[in-house]
VOTORRO-843827 format. One record per residue: residue number from 1; residue in three letters; x negated, y, z negated of N, C-alpha, C in turn. Coordinates in steps of 0.02 Angstrom, whole numbers. Each point is the difference from the previous one (the first is absolute). Layout:
residues N
+-----+------+--------+--------+--------+--------+--------+--------+--------+--------+--------+
: pos : code :    nxx :    nyy :    nzz :   caxx :   cayy :   cazz :    cxx :    cyy :    czz :
+-----+------+--------+--------+--------+--------+--------+--------+--------+--------+--------+
: NUM :  ala :      X :      Y :      Z :      X :      Y :      Z :      X :      Y :      Z :
...
+-----+------+--------+--------+--------+--------+--------+--------+--------+--------+--------+
***
This chain:
residues 135
+-----+------+--------+--------+--------+--------+--------+--------+--------+--------+--------+
: pos : code :    nxx :    nyy :    nzz :   caxx :   cayy :   cazz :    cxx :    cyy :    czz :
+-----+------+--------+--------+--------+--------+--------+--------+--------+--------+--------+
:   1 :  unk :  -4104 :   4796 :  -5076 :    -45 :    -33 :    -53 :     17 :     -3 :    -77 :
:   2 :  unk :     70 :    -32 :     -7 :     -7 :     30 :    -73 :     32 :    -61 :    -29 :
:   3 :  unk :    -34 :    -75 :     22 :     -5 :    -75 :    -12 :    -92 :     28 :    -15 :
:   4 :  unk :    -28 :     36 :     37 :    -49 :      3 :    -16 :    -42 :    -47 :    -59 :
:   5 :  unk :    -41 :    -67 :    -33 :    -29 :     21 :    -31 :    -88 :    -63 :    -11 :
:   6 :  unk :     -8 :     64 :     -2 :    -98 :    -23 :     19 :     -9 :    -68 :    -57 :
:   7 :  unk :    -13 :    -62 :     88 :    -52 :    -64 :    -53 :    -41 :     24 :    -65 :
:   8 :  unk :     14 :    -69 :    -49 :    -44 :      0 :    -61 :    -57 :     13 :      0 :
:   9 :  unk :    -74 :    -50 :     63 :    -47 :     14 :     15 :    -14 :     36 :     -7 :
:  10 :  unk :     30 :     43 :     11 :    -22 :     68 :     65 :    -16 :     21 :    -55 :
:  11 :  unk :     52 :     25 :    -46 :     15 :     49 :    -40 :    -56 :    -39 :    -62 :
:  12 :  unk :      8 :    -80 :     18 :    -75 :     30 :    -92 :    -83 :     23 :     18 :
:  13 :  unk :      4 :    -26 :     88 :    -76 :     20 :     16 :    -16 :     49 :     58 :
:  14 :  unk :     46 :     70 :    -47 :     22 :     57 :     39 :      9 :     33 :    -57 :
:  15 :  unk :    -13 :     74 :      4 :      9 :     70 :    -24 :      8 :     18 :     60 :
:  16 :  unk :     85 :     54 :    -60 :     43 :     59 :     37 :    -33 :     43 :     35 :
:  17 :  unk :    -45 :     38 :     66 :     -4 :     56 :      6 :     65 :     35 :     38 :
:  18 :  unk :     37 :     23 :     37 :     64 :    -13 :    -11 :     47 :     31 :     47 :
:  19 :  unk :     33 :      9 :     -1 :     82 :    -50 :     31 :    -27 :     66 :     68 :
:  20 :  unk :     -3 :    -33 :     96 :     11 :     41 :     61 :     74 :     16 :    -16 :
:  21 :  unk :     24 :     16 :     71 :     78 :     -3 :     30 :     26 :    -64 :     18 :
:  22 :  unk :    -48 :    -51 :      7 :     18 :    -97 :      8 :    -24 :    -30 :    -14 :
:  23 :  unk :    -57 :     39 :    -46 :    -36 :    -72 :    -25 :    -55 :     30 :    -57 :
:  24 :  unk :      6 :    -70 :    -59 :     -7 :     -1 :    -30 :   -110 :     -9 :      4 :
:  25 :  unk :    -54 :     59 :    -42 :    -29 :      2 :     28 :    -39 :    -35 :    -78 :
:  26 :  unk :    -66 :    -62 :     21 :    -11 :    -11 :    -56 :    -57 :    -16 :      0 :
:  27 :  unk :    -68 :     24 :    -66 :    -63 :    -11 :      9 :    -12 :    -84 :    -31 :
:  28 :  unk :    -20 :    -54 :     57 :    -38 :    -74 :    -26 :    -44 :     43 :    -44 :
:  29 :  unk :      9 :    -75 :    -65 :    -40 :     17 :    -46 :    -59 :    -40 :    -23 :
:  30 :  unk :    -59 :      7 :     54 :    -36 :    -23 :     46 :    -74 :     72 :     -7 :
:  31 :  unk :    -53 :     13 :    -31 :    -30 :     64 :     15 :    -70 :    -29 :     49 :
:  32 :  unk :     19 :    -69 :      9 :    -62 :    -25 :     67 :     28 :     61 :     68 :
:  33 :  unk :     40 :     -5 :     20 :     -4 :     59 :     52 :     70 :     48 :    -25 :
:  34 :  unk :     22 :     29 :     30 :     29 :     66 :      8 :     63 :    -20 :     38 :
:  35 :  unk :     66 :    -27 :     -5 :     49 :    -45 :     -2 :     75 :     38 :    -12 :
:  36 :  unk :     13 :      3 :     39 :     86 :     20 :    -18 :     29 :    -19 :     44 :
:  37 :  unk :     88 :    -26 :    -40 :     38 :    -52 :     58 :     74 :     50 :     -9 :
:  38 :  unk :     34 :      6 :     59 :     75 :     23 :     14 :     40 :    -53 :    -16 :
:  39 :  unk :     49 :     12 :    -45 :     50 :    -52 :     32 :     51 :     38 :      4 :
:  40 :  unk :     13 :    -10 :     84 :     76 :     44 :     43 :     77 :    -30 :   -107 :
:  41 :  unk :      7 :     41 :    -19 :     77 :      8 :    -31 :     53 :    -15 :     76 :
:  42 :  unk :     -3 :    -66 :     -1 :     56 :    -45 :     50 :     34 :    -55 :    -48 :
:  43 :  unk :     50 :     -8 :      3 :     26 :    -71 :    -34 :    -32 :    -75 :     29 :
:  44 :  unk :     -4 :    -22 :     -3 :    -51 :    -50 :      3 :    -31 :    -49 :     84 :
:  45 :  unk :    -19 :     90 :    -19 :    -46 :    -21 :     40 :    -68 :    -19 :     27 :
:  46 :  unk :    -14 :    -76 :     43 :    -54 :      0 :    -11 :    -57 :    -23 :     71 :
:  47 :  unk :     37 :     34 :     46 :    -54 :      2 :     69 :     19 :     50 :     23 :
:  48 :  unk :    -51 :     16 :     56 :     19 :     77 :      2 :     36 :      9 :     96 :
:  49 :  unk :      7 :    -36 :     15 :     14 :    -25 :     79 :     61 :     19 :    -28 :
:  50 :  unk :     49 :     -5 :    -46 :     66 :    -42 :    -36 :     43 :     88 :    -10 :
:  51 :  unk :    -34 :     56 :    -23 :    -18 :     69 :     -5 :     32 :     21 :     65 :
:  52 :  unk :     65 :     71 :    -30 :      9 :     43 :     80 :    -58 :     26 :     26 :
:  53 :  unk :     17 :     36 :     53 :    -70 :     50 :     16 :    -23 :     43 :    -18 :
:  54 :  unk :     81 :     21 :    -31 :     -7 :     59 :    -53 :    -34 :    -11 :    -22 :
:  55 :  unk :     12 :    -51 :    -59 :    -49 :    -32 :    -65 :    -36 :    -25 :     17 :
:  56 :  unk :    -38 :     -8 :     58 :    -97 :    -37 :     32 :    -20 :     96 :     12 :
:  57 :  unk :     27 :     46 :     29 :    -22 :     67 :    -12 :     -4 :     15 :    -30 :
:  58 :  unk :     44 :     24 :    -46 :     -7 :     24 :    -78 :    -80 :    -49 :    -50 :
:  59 :  unk :     39 :    -41 :     28 :    -74 :    -15 :    -94 :    -43 :    -35 :     52 :
:  60 :  unk :    -19 :     26 :     75 :    -84 :     -2 :      0 :     -3 :     39 :     12 :
:  61 :  unk :     10 :     56 :      3 :    -26 :     95 :    -39 :     -5 :      4 :    -47 :
:  62 :  unk :     29 :    -44 :    -50 :    -16 :     19 :    -40 :    -66 :    -54 :    -19 :
:  63 :  unk :      5 :    -35 :     -1 :   -114 :    -63 :     22 :    -22 :     38 :     27 :
:  64 :  unk :     24 :     22 :     64 :    -29 :     66 :     60 :    -48 :     67 :    -93 :
:  65 :  unk :     50 :     19 :    -25 :    -14 :     64 :    -43 :    -54 :    -31 :    -73 :
:  66 :  unk :     16 :    -69 :    -20 :    -26 :    -21 :    -62 :    -81 :      0 :     18 :
:  67 :  unk :      4 :    -57 :     86 :    -58 :    -24 :      6 :    -59 :     56 :     33 :
:  68 :  unk :     33 :     68 :    -20 :    -36 :     62 :     40 :    -29 :     22 :    -73 :
:  69 :  unk :     36 :      6 :    -26 :    -15 :     23 :    -78 :    -69 :     -7 :    -42 :
:  70 :  unk :      9 :   -103 :     14 :    -25 :    -25 :    -41 :    -57 :      0 :     51 :
:  71 :  unk :    -32 :    -11 :     64 :    -38 :    -18 :     23 :    -31 :    117 :    -52 :
:  72 :  unk :     11 :     72 :     27 :     30 :     46 :    -21 :    -77 :     30 :    -95 :
:  73 :  unk :     54 :    -70 :     -8 :    -20 :    -25 :    -94 :    -62 :    -12 :     13 :
:  74 :  unk :    -17 :    -78 :     55 :    -69 :    -41 :    -32 :    -36 :     31 :     36 :
:  75 :  unk :      8 :     14 :     40 :    -59 :     -5 :     38 :     -8 :    -47 :     44 :
:  76 :  unk :     36 :    -63 :     -6 :    -44 :    -51 :     42 :     16 :      6 :     69 :
:  77 :  unk :    -45 :    -75 :     13 :     18 :     -8 :     88 :     45 :     -4 :      2 :
:  78 :  unk :     47 :    -74 :    -25 :     18 :    -25 :     54 :     83 :    -16 :    -41 :
:  79 :  unk :     52 :     11 :     19 :     69 :     16 :    -12 :     10 :    -85 :      6 :
:  80 :  unk :     27 :    -46 :    -44 :     43 :    -48 :      3 :     63 :      6 :     -3 :
:  81 :  unk :     51 :    -22 :     30 :     37 :      1 :      4 :     37 :    -62 :     23 :
:  82 :  unk :     85 :    -38 :    -32 :     10 :    -92 :     28 :     29 :    -12 :    -77 :
:  83 :  unk :     75 :     -8 :     42 :     89 :    -54 :    -29 :    -51 :    -47 :     11 :
:  84 :  unk :    -43 :    -60 :    -50 :     41 :    -59 :     30 :     54 :    -49 :    -81 :
:  85 :  unk :     12 :    -12 :    -44 :     70 :      9 :    -36 :      9 :    -72 :     -5 :
:  86 :  unk :    -72 :    -39 :      4 :     -1 :    -84 :      6 :     19 :    -25 :   -111 :
:  87 :  unk :    -16 :     52 :    -26 :     -3 :     -1 :    -94 :     35 :     31 :     -5 :
:  88 :  unk :     30 :     62 :     21 :     75 :     15 :    -11 :     16 :     19 :     57 :
:  89 :  unk :     80 :     13 :     21 :     49 :    -19 :     50 :     -5 :     91 :      7 :
:  90 :  unk :      9 :      7 :    -83 :     46 :     84 :     60 :    -36 :     39 :    -25 :
:  91 :  unk :      5 :     40 :     73 :    -32 :     24 :     59 :    -41 :     42 :    -32 :
:  92 :  unk :    -34 :     40 :     16 :    -73 :     24 :    -45 :    -68 :     14 :     86 :
:  93 :  unk :    -29 :     54 :    -11 :    -58 :      5 :     34 :    -51 :     22 :    -28 :
:  94 :  unk :    -31 :    -17 :    -28 :    -94 :     29 :    -11 :    -17 :     18 :     60 :
:  95 :  unk :    -53 :     76 :    -66 :    -33 :     43 :     28 :    -85 :      6 :    -61 :
:  96 :  unk :     -8 :    -43 :     41 :    -86 :    -21 :    -20 :    -42 :     60 :     35 :
:  97 :  unk :    -56 :     50 :    -63 :    -52 :     16 :     27 :    -73 :    -68 :    -18 :
:  98 :  unk :    -14 :     33 :     82 :    -59 :    -59 :     26 :    -79 :     20 :      1 :
:  99 :  unk :    -72 :      5 :    -31 :    -46 :      1 :     17 :    -47 :    -37 :     32 :
: 100 :  unk :    -55 :     -4 :     31 :    -55 :    -36 :     12 :    -50 :    -24 :    -89 :
: 101 :  unk :      0 :    -64 :     -5 :     -8 :     -9 :    -64 :     30 :    -21 :    -51 :
: 102 :  unk :     77 :      1 :     16 :     70 :     25 :    -72 :    -30 :    -89 :    -16 :
: 103 :  unk :     61 :    -43 :    -63 :     19 :    -66 :     -3 :      3 :    -16 :     59 :
: 104 :  unk :    -23 :    -49 :     38 :     27 :    -72 :     33 :    -22 :     66 :    102 :
: 105 :  unk :    -10 :     43 :      0 :    -18 :     24 :     38 :    -48 :    -25 :     64 :
: 106 :  unk :     38 :     -9 :     67 :     62 :     34 :      9 :     51 :    -62 :     -3 :
: 107 :  unk :     36 :    -45 :    -39 :     39 :    -25 :     20 :     29 :      3 :    -53 :
: 108 :  unk :     55 :      2 :     13 :     69 :    -33 :    -12 :      3 :     17 :    -94 :
: 109 :  unk :     59 :     43 :    -19 :    -16 :     45 :    -74 :     38 :    -85 :    -33 :
: 110 :  unk :     23 :    -24 :     11 :     65 :    -70 :     -7 :    -41 :      3 :    -18 :
: 111 :  unk :     32 :    -60 :    -82 :    -12 :    -50 :    -16 :    -84 :     -7 :      4 :
: 112 :  unk :    -36 :     60 :      4 :    -54 :    -15 :    -35 :    -30 :     35 :    -69 :
: 113 :  unk :    -37 :    -50 :    -14 :    -37 :    -12 :    -79 :     75 :     36 :    -51 :
: 114 :  unk :    -47 :     10 :    -92 :     95 :     19 :    -23 :    -37 :     69 :     -5 :
: 115 :  unk :     86 :     24 :    -15 :     -1 :     86 :    -17 :    -30 :      1 :    -34 :
: 116 :  unk :     10 :     89 :      3 :    -65 :     48 :    -75 :     87 :     13 :      1 :
: 117 :  unk :     32 :     37 :    -49 :     52 :      6 :    -13 :    -16 :     93 :    -15 :
: 118 :  unk :     34 :     67 :      7 :     -5 :     50 :    -12 :     -1 :    -21 :    -65 :
: 119 :  unk :    -42 :     73 :    -71 :     56 :     12 :    -52 :     33 :     49 :     33 :
: 120 :  unk :     32 :     63 :    -49 :     69 :      9 :     -2 :    -16 :     92 :      7 :
: 121 :  unk :    -85 :      6 :    -49 :    -28 :     86 :     46 :     -1 :    -28 :     73 :
: 122 :  unk :    -39 :    -69 :      1 :    -61 :     22 :     73 :     69 :    -10 :     73 :
: 123 :  unk :     82 :    -18 :    -26 :     34 :    -52 :     76 :     56 :     92 :    -29 :
: 124 :  unk :      2 :     49 :    -44 :      8 :     47 :    -11 :    -31 :     89 :     52 :
: 125 :  unk :    -59 :    -32 :    -10 :    -74 :     48 :     15 :     33 :     -7 :     81 :
: 126 :  unk :      1 :    -72 :     23 :    -11 :    -25 :     71 :     55 :     32 :     51 :
: 127 :  unk :     90 :    -23 :    -49 :     67 :     30 :     27 :    -22 :     70 :    -20 :
: 128 :  unk :    -21 :     61 :    -32 :      0 :     71 :      1 :    -13 :     16 :     51 :
: 129 :  unk :    -74 :    -36 :     11 :    -26 :     21 :     54 :    -12 :      4 :     98 :
: 130 :  unk :     50 :    -92 :    -22 :     42 :    -14 :     58 :     67 :     69 :      4 :
: 131 :  unk :     37 :      4 :    -53 :     64 :     58 :     25 :    -32 :     58 :     11 :
: 132 :  unk :    -53 :     30 :      0 :    -73 :     66 :     29 :     25 :     30 :     47 :
: 133 :  unk :    -42 :    -79 :     29 :    -12 :     -4 :     64 :     41 :     -6 :     85 :
: 134 :  unk :     90 :    -62 :    -44 :     62 :    -11 :     45 :     11 :     78 :      1 :
: 135 :  unk :    -12 :     33 :    -51 :     59 :     62 :    -41 :    -14 :     92 :     60 :
+-----+------+--------+--------+--------+--------+--------+--------+--------+--------+--------+
***
């Protein structure tokens, strides 16, 4: 993990939540959905299937823990988990809290409408609330 560098687009579009054992956990800068992104700190990783079995198991555990905490924090009806990577090739996993009636329900969150960025105070409040649920 020594040569890991976060993709510039991920850095520009997210707020750091915390560093987990295997992933950088980030808040996507869009208030329309509670949306977290885990970025495995593995240099050059672009595809899930090229990781070792051990890496996949450890990252999958972090994704599940984040999803559980996000559901607990938000009380959402559904958690969406996906890794697409067509626009940003660096491997990253989206964890999104969804509710009936939210922006574009039941359609996907990707490419829908115009992003609504967090102000600094709102991002900080979300991050601190998530950290409390995650601990």
